[in-house]
N, C-alpha and C positions, 0 to 999 in steps of 0.2 A: 091521637096516638102519634101522628107525625111531629107535632110540637114537642111531645115528651121525648121522642127520639133525638130531635135536634138539640134539645136542652141537655140531654145526656151526652151527646157527642161533643157539645161545646165544653161541658165539664171535663170530659176526658182529655180534650185538646189542651185545656187550661192546665190540668194536672200534669200532663206530659211536659208542657212548656216549663212549668215550675220545677219539675224534676230535672229537666235537661239543662237548666241554667247553671253554669259553673258557680260554685260558692267559694269564697275566699275566707280563710280562717286566720285571725290575727291575734297572737298571744300578747297580752299587755302585762308586762312584768310589774308595773307600778300599781295598777288597779286590780290585779289578780283575777283577770277574766279574759275570755276569748271573744272578740267581736266577729260576728258572722256577716259577711257582705255578699249580697246578691250582685254578681258582676254584670248581669244584664241591665241592672238599674243603677249600679254604683252607689248603693245605699246599704247601711247597716240594718239588718232585719232582726237581729237578736244579739244578746250578750250572754255568754255562758260563764257562770262563776266556777273557776277551776283553780285549786291549789292556793299557794301563798305568793309565789313568784314564778309564773309560767314563762318559759322561754322557747325551747325547741318544740316543733309541732309537726305532726304527720297525720294523714288521713288514710284509712284503709282503702284498698282499691275498689271495694263496693260502696264506698262513701258512707258506711254505717257507723264507723267508729273514729273517734279522735284519739291520738296518742300525744300527750303533752308532758314535757319534762318540767319538773317543779324543783326549785332550788332547795326544798326540804330534803331532797335525796331520793325522789321517786319518779317513775313514769306513771302518769295517771291515764287510765283507759276510760273513755267516756262514750256511752251509747247515745248517739244523736237522735234516734227515733224515740227511745224511751225517755230521753232527757235526764239521764242520771249516770253517776259514776259506777263503772263496772268493777274496777280493780285498781290497786296501787301496787306497783312493782318496785321494791327497793333496789336501787342500783348503785348507790354510793354518794359521796359528797359532791354537790353542785353539778348536776347533769346539765348539759347545754343542748347542742344540736342533735336532732334525731332524724333518721332517714330510713325509708323502706327500700328493700331491694326490688328488682324488677317484677317478681311474682308476688310481692307483698307478704311473703312468709317470714321474713326476717326483718327486725328493726334494729338499727345500730344506735347506740347511745354514747356520746362523748361525755365521759365523767371527769370533770376538771380536776378536782382536788385529789382524786384517787389515781390520776394519771393512767386511765384505762378506758377501753372501749368495751361496753357490754352488748351482747347480742341477745335479742329477745325473740322467742317463738311467738308469733302473733296469734296463733290458734290456741296454744296452751297457756299463753300469757305468763311465761316463765323465762328466766335467763338460762340460755343453753351454753353460753361460752363467755368468758371474760378474758380480754387480751390486755396485757400490760404494754403500754407504749413507751418509747424512749424519750419523746419530748414531754415537757411539763405543761400542765393545764390544757389538755386537748379541748378544742371548742367545736370542731366539726369532724364528722367521721362519715364520709360519703362513699356509697357503693359505686363501683364502675358499672356501666350499663349491662355487662354480662354477669355481674354479681361475683366475679372471681376475686376482685380486690376491694379493699376499703382504703381510701386515702384519709389519714387523720392529721389535721393541723393542730398546732399547739401554740398558745399565746406566748409561752416563755421558751421558745426554741426558734431557730431559723431553718427548720426542716419540716418535711412532711413524712410521716411514717407510713409505709406501705404494708398493709396487713393481707396475708393470704387467708381468705375466709375459710377454706376447707381445712387448712392446717391450724388456724387460730393463732398464728404467730406473726410478729413483725419480721419481714424478710428483707427490708431495705429502708434506709432513711435518705431522702433526697433533699439536698440543700436548696433552699429558696431564699426569700428575703426575710428581713427581721420582722417578727411578730406575724406569722402567717395566720390567716383566718378563713375566709370563704373559699370553697372549692367547687369546681364544676367540670364535668366531662363532656366532650363532644358526643353526639348521639351514637356514633360508631365506636366510641371508646378509645380512639387512637391518641387523643390528647387530653390532658387535664390542665385547668387554669387555676392558679392559686394567687389570691390577693394577699400582699404583705403590707400590713397597716403602717408600720414604722418606716418601711423602705419606700412607701408610695409607689409600688410597682406590682405588676402581675407577672408571675413566672409561668411559662408555657412548658409543659412536660410531655415528652414523647413517652407514652405508656409502655410500649414494647421494649424500649431501651431503658426505661426507668431513669431518665436524665432530663435536665432542663435544656431546652433548645433555643429559648429566647427569653429576654427580660423586657417587658414593656412598661415604660414610664406611665404612671397613673397620677390622679389628683390626690390631694392631701387626705391621709388616713383611709386609703383604699381598704375595703373589708369584705363587702358582699359580692358574690359571683352568681350569675344566672345565665345559662346557655340557651340560646334560641333553638327551637326544634329544627330549624333548617341547617344548623351547624355553622352558619356563616358569620354569626355575631355572638359576642359575649358581652353581657351587661355587668358593669363594675360600679358598685356604689362607693362613694367617698365621704366618710363621716365628717371630716374636717372641712371639705369644700362645699358640702350640701348639694352634691351633684351625683348623677349617674352618667358614666361614660360608656361609649359603645366601641368595642374592640372588633375590628375586621380580622377574622381568623385566617384569611388568605394572605394577608400582608403583615399581621401582628402589629397593626397601628391603630391608634384611636381615631375614629372618624366623626364622632359627634359627642356632645356633652349637653346634659339637660339639668337645669336647676330644679330640685324637687322639694327641698325642705330642710329642716334642721336634723342633723345626725341621721342621714339615711343608712339603713343597716341591711337586713336581709330582705330578699325580694322573691317574687314568683310571677310567672307568665300565665296568661289564660291559655287553655289548651290549643287554641288556634294560633297562638303566638302574637296576636294583634295588640295586646295590651300588657304592660308591665305594672305590677302592683308593688310599691316600695314602702316599707315600714320606715317612717321618719320619727325616730324615738323622741327627739326634743320638740317636735311639732305636735305630738300626740295625734298623729294623722297618718293616713296612707295616701301617697301620691299615685296618680294613675298616668302612665306615659303611653302615648301612641308610638308603637315601634316602627311605623312607616315614616312618620314625619319627625320623629324624635322631639316631640313637644309634650309638655305636661298638659293634660286635658282635664284634670280634675283632682280634687283633694277631698278625702273622706275622713271626718273626725271619728276617732276610735277611743280606746281607753288611754291610760297613762303609760308612757314609755313602751310603745309597741316594739317588739323584738324582731319580728319576722312575719312572713306570710306563706301560707300554703293554699293551693287552689285545686279543687277536685270537682 
């Protein structure tokens, strides 16, 4: 009886450990699949066939569903436990970045060719609001931590549109650098950081004032932005340089640079902030960076042309 109890306890511990390990999800637009990485082992444990050209990705707060934007014009909802597609929500032409708000009830979708941001009710799986933006070809539409604002960047504009979520309208456009892409907010929501690809710079925005307070020189073709949970550092990927830079938020200066691979794009941090996972599109791999030593500590082969990473 004791041996049976010990075996059962061991199985429960193993199951708990498996559930507790953060999983990274990587949409591969070239191979039309999502690679699933166990971050505790830094290995791909499965590949999920999704859509025709997956790009933006989000995971429900309970970790049960994937939301993936597909270039056919839909957001695909995938049930991870059942291993099947639940729904396809038509959003418009060429959707890209998708993001959950803090409580996970709303999903924003940047719809490039329609020049709009769609808001999806994640419970009802339906569009509840569509907002026309001023900039052309929005790529990212990121919620502020309090959920009050969405900052939308556009590839063919030198500004970020500020959307009042409650009103469902653009209330301001903030001039940044040429071809803005990735956006990230400090945890307290006081500042936002916007990478401008053609300007090779990061704009620092005072959210309360709605204006740029600093411009930080970055490496070639700066595009992805990820903010560390401590709010002290911002990671900036540079597609032309093949690097990730580290921006010190207290001084607005770059303090480190890490070579990661070919065309690094969108990124994600593990929940403890210890490791940064970087989608390197032309390397067909995800680079793993130690955020203490600022060194690349691994590279994980995934599908073709990985677009980004989300970790839950």
